[in-house]
C-alpha positions as CSV (number, residue, x, y, z in Angstrom):
1,W,-15.4,-14.6,-21.4
2,G,-14.4,-18.0,-20.5
3,L,-12.2,-18.9,-17.5
4,A,-9.0,-19.1,-19.7
5,L,-9.6,-15.5,-21.0
6,L,-10.3,-14.3,-17.6
7,A,-7.1,-16.0,-16.1
8,L,-5.1,-14.2,-18.9
9,I,-6.6,-10.8,-18.1
10,V,-6.0,-11.3,-14.3
11,A,-2.4,-12.3,-15.0
12,L,-1.9,-9.1,-17.0
13,M,-2.9,-7.0,-14.1
14,L,-0.2,-4.7,-12.7
15,T,0.2,-5.4,-9.0
16,L,2.7,-4.8,-6.2
17,P,3.4,-7.2,-3.5
18,I,0.3,-8.2,-1.5
19,L,0.7,-6.9,2.0
20,A,-1.0,-8.2,5.2
21,R,-3.4,-6.1,7.1
22,A,-4.1,-6.4,10.4
23,E,-3.7,-7.8,18.4
24,T,-4.0,-11.3,19.2
25,K,-0.7,-11.9,20.9
26,P,0.0,-9.4,23.8
27,S,1.4,-6.2,22.5
28,D,4.2,-4.2,24.1
29,P,2.6,-1.3,26.1
30,K,5.3,1.1,24.9
31,A,4.6,0.2,21.3
32,V,0.9,0.7,22.0
33,K,1.4,4.1,23.3
34,V,3.3,5.1,20.2
35,A,0.5,3.7,18.0
36,D,-2.0,5.6,20.0
37,E,0.1,8.8,19.5
38,V,0.1,8.2,15.8
39,M,-3.8,8.0,15.7
40,K,-4.0,11.2,17.7
41,A,-1.7,13.0,15.2
42,L,-3.6,11.7,12.3
43,G,-6.7,13.5,13.6
44,G,-8.1,11.1,16.3
45,E,-10.1,8.0,16.6
46,K,-13.5,9.8,16.6
47,A,-12.7,11.8,13.4
48,W,-11.7,8.6,11.7
49,S,-14.6,6.6,12.9
50,D,-17.1,9.3,11.9
51,L,-15.8,9.7,8.3
52,P,-18.2,8.0,6.1
53,G,-15.8,7.2,3.3
54,I,-12.9,8.0,1.1
55,R,-11.5,7.7,-2.4
56,W,-7.9,7.6,-3.4
57,T,-5.7,6.3,-6.4
58,F,-3.1,3.6,-5.7
59,G,-0.3,3.0,-8.2
60,S,3.6,3.0,-8.8
61,S,5.9,5.0,-10.9
62,V,9.6,4.8,-11.8
63,N,11.4,8.0,-12.5
64,D,8.1,9.8,-12.4
65,T,6.7,7.5,-15.1
66,V,3.4,5.9,-14.1
67,R,3.6,2.1,-14.4
68,S,0.1,1.3,-12.8
69,S,-2.8,2.9,-11.2
70,R,-6.2,2.0,-9.9
71,R,-9.0,4.1,-8.2
72,H,-10.6,3.1,-5.1
73,A,-13.8,4.2,-3.3
74,W,-14.7,2.8,0.1
75,N,-17.8,3.3,2.3
76,K,-16.4,2.8,5.6
77,H,-19.9,2.3,7.2
78,T,-21.3,-0.1,4.9
79,G,-18.3,-2.0,3.7
80,W,-18.9,-1.4,0.0
81,H,-15.6,-1.0,-2.0
82,R,-15.0,-0.2,-5.6
83,I,-11.9,-0.6,-7.7
84,E,-11.5,0.5,-11.2
85,G,-8.6,0.9,-13.7
86,T,-7.2,-0.5,-16.9
87,T,-4.8,-3.5,-17.4
88,R,-1.6,-3.5,-19.3
89,A,-3.6,-5.0,-22.2
90,G,-5.9,-2.0,-22.3
91,V,-9.0,-3.8,-20.7
92,A,-11.0,-1.6,-18.5
93,F,-12.1,-3.1,-15.2
94,C,-14.5,-2.3,-12.4
95,W,-14.9,-4.5,-9.4
96,I,-17.4,-3.9,-6.5
97,E,-17.2,-5.9,-3.4
98,N,-18.8,-5.6,0.1
99,L,-15.7,-6.3,2.4
100,N,-18.1,-7.5,5.1
101,T,-20.2,-9.9,3.3
102,G,-18.1,-10.9,0.2
103,E,-20.9,-10.2,-2.2
104,G,-20.3,-8.1,-5.2
105,K,-20.2,-7.5,-9.0
106,A,-17.5,-7.2,-11.6
107,W,-17.1,-5.8,-15.2
108,M,-14.3,-6.2,-17.7
109,N,-14.5,-3.8,-20.6
110,G,-18.1,-3.2,-19.6
111,N,-19.1,-6.9,-19.7
112,A,-20.7,-8.1,-16.6
113,I,-18.9,-11.2,-15.1
114,E,-20.8,-14.1,-13.5
115,G,-20.4,-17.5,-12.1
116,D,-17.0,-18.9,-11.1
117,S,-15.3,-16.1,-13.0
118,L,-17.0,-13.5,-10.8
119,K,-15.8,-15.5,-7.7
120,T,-12.4,-15.3,-9.1
121,L,-12.4,-11.5,-9.6
122,L,-14.0,-10.9,-6.2
123,K,-11.3,-12.9,-4.6
124,R,-8.8,-10.8,-6.5
125,A,-10.6,-7.6,-5.6
126,R,-10.2,-8.5,-1.8
127,S,-6.3,-9.1,-2.3
128,V,-6.1,-5.8,-4.1
129,W,-7.9,-4.1,-1.2
130,I,-5.6,-5.6,1.4
131,N,-2.5,-4.5,-0.5
132,D,-3.6,-1.0,-1.5
133,S,-5.4,0.1,1.6
134,Y,-2.3,-1.0,3.7
135,W,0.0,1.3,1.8
136,F,-2.5,4.1,2.4
137,L,-4.1,3.5,5.8
138,M,-1.6,1.4,7.8
139,P,-1.1,4.2,10.4
140,Y,-4.8,4.1,11.1
141,K,-4.8,0.3,11.4
142,M,-1.8,-0.4,13.9
143,R,-4.4,-1.4,16.6
144,D,-6.4,-3.6,14.3
145,P,-7.4,-7.2,15.6
146,G,-4.7,-9.6,14.7
147,V,-1.8,-7.2,15.0
148,T,0.9,-7.5,17.6
149,L,3.0,-4.5,18.3
150,Q,6.6,-4.5,19.7
151,Y,8.8,-1.6,20.6
152,S,12.2,-2.0,18.6
153,G,14.0,0.9,20.1
154,D,14.8,4.1,18.5
155,E,16.8,5.4,15.5
156,R,18.4,9.0,15.5
157,A,19.7,11.2,12.7
158,N,20.9,14.8,13.6
159,D,18.1,16.2,15.7
160,T,15.4,13.8,14.7
161,I,14.5,10.7,16.7
162,W,12.2,7.9,15.4
163,D,10.6,5.3,17.6
164,K,10.6,1.9,15.8
165,V,7.4,-0.3,16.2
166,Q,7.4,-3.8,14.8
167,L,4.1,-5.2,13.4
168,T,3.4,-8.8,13.1
169,F,0.3,-10.7,12.4
170,D,-1.8,-13.6,13.5
171,N,-3.9,-15.2,10.8
172,V,-5.0,-12.0,9.0
173,G,-4.6,-10.8,5.5
174,D,-3.2,-12.8,2.5
175,T,0.4,-13.1,3.9
176,P,0.4,-13.2,7.8
177,G,4.2,-14.0,7.8
178,D,5.0,-10.4,6.7
179,T,6.9,-8.2,9.3
180,Y,7.0,-4.5,9.2
181,W,9.1,-2.0,11.3
182,V,7.3,1.4,11.3
183,Y,9.4,4.6,12.0
184,V,7.5,7.3,14.0
185,N,8.9,10.8,14.4
186,R,8.9,11.3,18.2
187,K,8.4,15.0,17.8
188,N,5.2,15.0,15.5
189,H,4.1,11.4,15.9
190,R,4.0,10.9,12.2
191,V,5.0,7.8,10.3
192,E,7.9,8.6,8.1
193,R,9.2,5.3,7.0
194,W,8.6,1.6,7.1
195,D,11.0,-1.4,6.6
196,M,9.5,-4.7,5.5
197,V,10.3,-8.3,5.2
198,L,7.4,-10.0,3.4
199,Q,6.3,-13.6,3.8
200,S,8.0,-14.6,0.5
201,D,11.2,-12.6,1.1
202,Q,14.6,-12.8,3.1
203,P,16.2,-10.1,5.1
204,P,17.5,-7.5,4.6
205,P,14.3,-5.4,4.8
206,K,13.0,-3.3,2.0
207,T,12.5,0.4,3.0
208,Y,10.0,2.9,1.7
209,S,9.3,6.5,3.0
210,W,5.9,7.7,4.0
211,E,5.7,11.4,2.7
212,G,3.6,14.0,1.0
213,W,1.0,14.1,3.9
214,E,-2.1,16.0,3.1
215,E,-5.1,17.0,5.5
216,H,-8.6,16.3,4.4
217,D,-11.5,16.9,6.9
218,R,-9.1,17.2,9.7
219,L,-7.5,13.8,9.0
220,W,-4.1,13.2,7.5
221,F,-3.1,10.9,4.6
222,P,0.1,10.0,2.8
223,T,0.5,10.5,-1.0
224,A,3.8,8.9,-1.6
225,H,6.2,6.1,-0.5
226,R,9.6,6.2,-2.1
227,Q,12.5,4.0,-2.5
228,D,15.2,5.4,-4.9
229,K,13.5,5.9,-8.2
230,V,10.4,4.2,-7.3
231,N,7.2,5.8,-5.9
232,V,4.3,3.8,-4.6
233,F,1.8,6.5,-4.6
234,T,-1.5,6.9,-2.9
235,N,-2.8,10.1,-4.0
236,G,-5.9,11.8,-5.5
237,V,-7.3,11.6,-1.8
238,E,-10.9,12.6,-1.4
239,T,-12.9,12.3,1.8
240,V,-16.5,11.5,1.1
241,K,-19.6,12.4,3.1
242,E,-22.0,11.0,0.4
243,F,-21.4,8.7,-2.4
244,R,-22.9,8.7,-5.8
245,P,-26.3,6.8,-6.1
246,T,-24.6,4.0,-8.4
247,E,-21.1,4.1,-7.2
248,F,-21.4,0.6,-5.7
249,T,-23.9,-0.9,-8.1
250,A,-22.7,-0.1,-11.7
251,P,-19.5,0.5,-13.7
């Protein structure tokens, strides 16, 4: 398990574009009001803060054929986070990292990784977390530190009105140059779409839906994000009150 082989395995990992996570610059009060309405409609700040943890599966499919997937477990109160799945080459992986301290462990095909190789995988685990959790939890994170919210008007179709909120970032995440426009249904305060221009891209924006919302422990979570034949899914949602004893210590 030398660095060359490790680099090859990581290169084979199925990934989607890494997205920023996030108020440093002053936010628009109207946009903040929309974000607060979104949080209330999701179940409320208290219910979200009180939830000990959550599990979900992140991946992508084309024409309902799954191209990639990985399973997450996150203890919100301690910061421990687990990712597991299989690479295109059939190599099973399990990465465990504390998002607060940066410490962690990693296994590839059941083999413990150490030294510089472990540091490489833990860095990769953090990037995967930023990407996968933002597709899943962005509506809960609109007021995170480092996010600036601006109201960008509304959009109407038939009897539906969406408030558009622009999200930009100040030195947070892997790609702080990303820009998102979040479409919030004015009637139910639910996120139903986002447009994005990523740091490495040029306009026009890419558009994905936010749909398939499910309720778990009085909180709401999306399970699908669609663009034509592509679905970036965030499904298999489980709210967790108590994790398994070895969930953040062993593969």
